[in-house]
C-alpha positions in Angstrom: -16.5 45.8 -9.3 -16.9 48.8 -7.2 -18.1 51.0 -3.7 -20.0 53.7 -4.6 -22.4 55.9 -2.5 -25.9 55.8 -3.4 -29.4 57.0 -2.7 -32.2 54.5 -1.7 -35.5 55.6 -0.8 -34.2 58.8 -0.1 -31.5 57.3 2.2 -27.6 57.3 1.8 -25.9 54.2 1.5 -22.6 52.6 0.3 -23.1 50.2 -2.4 -20.9 47.3 -3.1 -21.2 45.5 -6.7 -19.0 42.7 -7.7 -19.0 40.7 -11.1 -17.1 38.0 -12.7 -18.0 36.4 -15.9 -17.5 32.7 -16.4 -16.9 31.5 -20.1 -18.9 28.2 -20.5 -18.1 25.4 -23.2 -19.9 26.3 -26.4 -18.9 30.0 -26.3 -21.4 30.7 -23.5 -21.1 33.2 -21.0 -22.4 32.9 -17.2 -22.5 35.8 -15.1 -21.8 35.8 -11.6 -22.3 39.1 -9.4 -23.2 40.2 -5.9 -24.7 43.5 -4.7 -24.8 44.6 -1.2 -25.8 47.9 0.8 -24.1 49.0 3.7 -24.8 52.1 6.3 -22.5 55.1 5.5 -20.5 54.8 8.5 -19.5 51.3 7.4 -17.3 52.1 3.9 -14.2 50.1 5.6 -16.9 47.1 5.8 -17.9 47.3 2.7 -14.2 47.6 0.9 -13.2 44.2 3.2 -16.5 42.5 1.8 -15.8 43.8 -1.4 -12.2 41.7 -1.5 -14.0 39.1 -0.2 -16.6 38.3 -2.6 -14.3 39.2 -5.6 -12.4 36.1 -4.4 -15.4 33.9 -3.8 -16.7 35.1 -7.4 -13.5 34.1 -8.9 -13.5 30.8 -7.2 -17.1 30.3 -8.3 -16.2 31.3 -12.1 -13.1 28.8 -12.1 -15.6 26.1 -11.0 -18.0 26.9 -13.6 -15.2 26.6 -16.2 -14.1 23.7 -14.9 -10.4 24.5 -13.9 -8.4 26.0 -11.3 -10.4 24.2 -8.9 -9.4 23.8 -5.1 -7.6 20.9 -4.0 -10.7 20.0 -1.8 -13.0 20.4 -4.6 -10.6 18.0 -6.9 -10.3 15.4 -3.7 -14.2 15.4 -3.9 -14.7 15.0 -7.7 -12.1 12.1 -7.7 -14.0 10.4 -5.0 -17.2 10.8 -6.7 -16.0 9.5 -10.0 -13.8 6.7 -8.3 -17.0 5.5 -6.8 -18.7 5.5 -10.2 -15.9 3.5 -11.7 -14.8 6.4 -14.0 -11.1 6.8 -13.1 -9.7 4.5 -15.5 -9.4 1.4 -13.5 -11.5 -0.2 -10.9 -10.5 0.4 -7.1 -11.9 -1.5 -3.9 -14.2 0.9 -2.0 -12.1 0.3 1.1 -8.7 1.4 -0.9 -10.5 4.8 -1.9 -11.8 5.5 1.3 -8.2 4.8 2.7 -7.0 7.4 0.3 -9.7 10.1 0.7 -9.6 9.6 4.7 -5.7 10.1 4.3 -5.8 13.4 2.4 -8.6 14.7 4.4 -6.7 14.0 7.6 -3.2 15.1 6.9 -3.8 17.7 3.9 -6.3 19.9 5.6 -4.1 23.2 4.8 -4.5 22.4 1.2 -8.2 22.0 0.8 -8.8 26.1 0.1 -6.0 26.4 -2.1 -6.3 26.7 -5.9 -4.6 23.4 -7.4 -2.0 25.4 -9.5 -0.8 27.3 -6.6 0.5 24.4 -4.8 4.3 24.2 -5.3 6.8 21.2 -4.3 7.6 23.8 -1.6 4.3 23.0 -0.2 4.5 19.2 -0.8 7.7 19.6 1.1 5.9 21.1 4.1 2.9 19.0 4.2 5.0 15.9 4.2 7.1 17.3 7.0 4.1 18.4 8.9 2.8 14.8 8.6 6.0 13.8 10.1 6.4 16.1 13.0 2.9 17.0 13.9 1.2 13.8 13.2 4.1 11.3 13.9 3.5 9.8 10.5 5.6 7.0 9.9 8.0 6.5 6.7 5.1 4.1 5.6 2.1 6.4 6.0 4.4 9.4 4.7 4.9 7.3 1.3 1.2 6.5 1.4 0.2 10.0 1.6 2.6 10.9 -1.1 1.0 8.3 -3.4 -2.6 9.5 -2.6 -1.8 13.2 -3.4 0.0 11.9 -6.9 -3.1 9.9 -7.7 -5.5 12.5 -7.2 -3.2 15.1 -8.9 -2.6 13.2 -12.0 -6.2 12.4 -12.4 -7.0 16.2 -12.1 -4.7 17.1 -14.7 -5.8 14.2 -17.1 -9.4 15.5 -16.4 -8.0 19.3 -17.3 -9.6 20.1 -13.8 -6.3 21.3 -13.0 -4.4 23.8 -15.6 -1.1 25.1 -15.7 0.9 22.5 -13.9 2.1 19.4 -15.2 2.7 17.0 -12.2 1.8 17.0 -8.4 3.5 19.1 -5.7 4.8 16.1 -4.0 6.2 14.3 -7.2 9.6 13.2 -7.0 10.1 14.4 -3.5 12.4 11.8 -1.2 11.2 10.5 2.0 13.7 10.2 3.9 14.2 7.3 6.6 16.1 8.4 9.9 17.6 5.0 9.5 18.3 4.1 6.0 19.9 1.0 6.7 18.4 -1.9 5.0 16.9 -4.3 7.1 16.7 -8.1 6.7 13.4 -9.2 6.6 11.8 -11.5 9.3 12.5 -15.0 8.3 12.5 -18.3 10.0 15.3 -20.7 9.0 14.4 -24.3 8.2 15.6 -25.7 11.5 13.1 -23.3 13.1 10.5 -24.1 10.9 10.9 -27.8 12.0 10.6 -26.7 15.7 7.3 -24.7 14.9 5.7 -27.5 13.2 6.9 -30.5 15.5 6.1 -28.9 18.8 2.5 -27.7 17.5 1.8 -30.9 16.0 2.9 -32.5 19.5 0.3 -30.9 21.5 -2.2 -30.9 18.5 -2.4 -26.9 18.3 -5.7 -25.4 16.7 -3.2 -23.3 14.6 -0.8 -26.4 13.5 -2.9 -27.3 10.2 -3.3 -23.5 9.1 0.8 -23.2 9.9 1.5 -25.9 8.0 -0.4 -25.3 5.0 0.6 -21.8 4.8 4.6 -23.2 4.9 3.7 -25.7 2.2 1.7 -23.7 -0.4 2.7 -19.9 0.2 -0.7 -19.1 0.4 -1.7 -15.6 2.0 -3.8 -15.6 5.2 -6.8 -14.1 3.3 -6.6 -16.9 0.8 -6.3 -20.0 3.2 -9.2 -18.3 5.3 -11.4 -18.5 2.1 -10.1 -22.0 0.9 -13.0 -24.2 0.4 -12.9 -28.0 -0.3 -14.4 -27.7 -3.9 -11.1 -25.9 -4.5 -8.8 -28.8 -3.5 -8.4 -31.3 -6.4 -6.6 -34.6 -4.8 -6.8 -36.8 -8.0 -4.8 -34.2 -10.1 -3.0 -33.2 -6.8 -3.9 -29.4 -7.2 -5.1 -26.1 -5.4 -7.4 -23.8 -7.5 -6.8 -20.5 -5.5 -9.1 -17.8 -6.9 -10.3 -16.1 -3.6 -9.4 -14.2 -0.4 -11.1 -12.9 2.6 -11.1 -9.4 2.9 -10.9 -9.0 7.0 -12.2 -5.5 7.2 -15.1 -6.0 4.8 -15.4 -9.5 6.4 -16.4 -11.2 3.0 -14.8 -13.0 0.1 -13.2 -11.1 -2.8 -10.6 -12.1 -5.6 -6.9 -12.7 -4.8 -4.8 -10.0 -4.4 -3.3 -10.1 -7.9 -6.8 -10.4 -9.5 -6.3 -13.7 -11.1 -6.6 -17.3 -10.4 -3.6 -19.8 -9.8 -3.0 -23.6 -9.0 -1.0 -24.6 -6.8 0.6 -28.2 -6.8 -0.1 -30.8 -3.9 3.2 -32.3 -2.6 3.5 -35.5 -1.1 3.5 -33.9 2.4 0.8 -31.5 1.8 -1.1 -34.4 0.6 -0.8 -36.2 3.9 -1.7 -32.9 5.7 -5.1 -32.8 3.4 -6.1 -36.3 4.0 -5.9 -35.5 8.1 -8.2 -32.4 7.7 -10.9 -34.3 6.0 -11.1 -36.0 9.3 -11.5 -32.8 11.0 -12.9 -30.3 8.5 -14.3 -32.4 5.6 -18.1 -32.1 6.7 -17.7 -28.3 6.3 -17.6 -25.9 3.5 -14.1 -24.6 4.3 -11.1 -26.6 4.5 -9.2 -25.1 7.1 -10.5 -24.9 10.8 -11.6 -21.4 12.3 -8.8 -21.1 14.9 -9.4 -18.4 17.4 -8.4 -15.3 16.7 -8.0 -15.6 13.1 -10.8 -13.6 11.6 -10.1 -10.8 14.0 -6.7 -10.5 12.8 -4.7 -12.1 15.7 -2.8 -14.6 13.4 0.4 -13.1 13.6 -0.2 -12.6 17.5 -0.8 -16.4 18.1 2.1 -17.3 15.9 4.8 -15.0 18.1 3.4 -16.3 21.2 4.2 -20.0 20.4 7.4 -19.3 18.7 8.6 -17.2 21.9 7.4 -20.4 24.2 9.8 -22.3 22.3 12.7 -20.2 22.2 12.2 -18.1 18.8 11.6 -14.6 19.8 12.1 -12.9 16.1 9.7 -10.7 15.6 7.4 -12.2 12.9 4.2 -12.0 11.3 2.0 -14.3 9.3 2.9 -13.1 6.1 6.3 -14.5 7.3 5.3 -18.2 6.5 4.9 -17.0 2.9 8.4 -15.4 2.9 9.6 -18.9 4.4 7.8 -20.9 1.4 9.4 -18.8 -1.4 13.2 -18.4 0.4 13.5 -22.1 1.3 11.7 -23.2 -2.0 14.1 -21.3 -4.1 17.2 -22.5 -1.8 16.3 -26.1 -2.6 16.8 -25.3 -6.5 13.3 -24.3 -7.5 12.9 -22.0 -10.5 12.2 -18.2 -9.4 9.7 -18.3 -12.4 7.9 -21.3 -11.2 8.0 -20.1 -7.2 6.2 -16.9 -8.4 3.7 -18.5 -10.4 2.8 -20.8 -7.5 2.7 -18.0 -4.8 1.0 -15.7 -7.1 3.8 -12.6 -7.0 3.1 -10.4 -9.9 5.9 -8.2 -9.4 9.3 -9.5 -10.1 10.9 -6.3 -7.9 9.0 -7.9 -4.9 9.5 -11.2 -5.3 13.4 -10.5 -5.8 13.8 -10.2 -1.9 13.6 -13.8 -1.5 16.0 -14.7 -4.2 18.2 -12.4 -2.2 17.5 -14.0 1.1 17.4 -17.5 -0.5 21.2 -16.5 -1.9 20.7 -18.5 -5.1 21.6 -15.3 -7.1 25.1 -15.7 -5.9 25.4 -19.3 -4.8 28.5 -21.2 -6.4 30.1 -18.1 -7.8 33.0 -17.9 -5.5 33.7 -21.7 -5.6 36.5 -21.4 -8.2 38.1 -18.9 -5.8 41.1 -21.1 -4.2 43.6 -18.9 -2.3 44.1 -21.3 0.9 47.1 -23.1 0.9 47.1 -26.8 0.1 48.6 -29.3 2.7 51.2 -30.0 -0.2 52.2 -26.5 -0.6 52.8 -26.2 2.9 55.2 -29.2 3.0 56.8 -28.1 -0.1 57.4 -24.5 1.7 58.7 -26.2 4.9 61.3 -28.7 2.8 62.3 -25.5 1.0 63.2 -23.6 3.9 64.8 -26.5 5.7 67.2 -26.9 2.5 67.9 -23.2 2.8 68.7 -23.5 6.2 71.4 -26.3 5.8 
């Protein structure tokens, strides 16, 4: 690397020469070089270019050696390998795009930085900027952290990132301005009955969908994809193995990735028989209510509840929570409810056990401290005898 004065065709120039070597697998060496000429009055320009090309060739050498890559390059390679199915687990295309778009939008300052140079301080800064500049919610901040950790972990495992052992955001706490735990939205049994009685009374188009959700715990996408061929009335079972992907507008596997059986109760049996006369000639069991496919299921539910005095903020998924909570409260075994509803993670399901209160039910029954009538009478008698 040097800047020297040279003569070319009888004319004086400043010659800038930069050279780097990349060590390739198998002991081979790749030579990277840049040679430029500048006018005699451009020495300062030549010196600046020398430093600039030194950085460029170092990056090129790092890429050629397959380590110490820029974050943007690792993100690009992760995307390419994930699309080809080579990251160790299958990832839905939309999920992958969500991760990549999230990183591209919120981690722009990192794209030209060598991965091994990113520190936990950089991690805290990127999360702070996401919150303050991009108004990222707590949920989005956590998703960003997950995306960064995923890419970094893969890069380290593939030896594309060396000198570090974890992501710059690994272990960082994302604090909520209001850390008070909120009770998840849930409808009481009385509210559930109001919903179904009122909807049935006016023959509401969403009634069979709401009733089906409350009696099976099936997700909205699973209900939308439910075919008559999956309903076995003879054995009183529904086989759930498909779900509708709203963004892709096509059917896919269930969220947990496996099929399950949902038993048909007496009330559900009656509902299915009623549905036969409505959609029995169709491939799908449930009617295509207005707005369902376009993502307005929660809006229709909230509007109907509000008209009948229930102003709680609920979503369609709340009906699934009602199924689990009230079934548990009736004495059903948690393991069986998990199996019917397709919950894979007990930690996720545990919230419904807490809502149902079955984990503490009866614990205080033996704690008896209030005075009985007999004890009060005895006490009064003793006081009377003392005063006498």
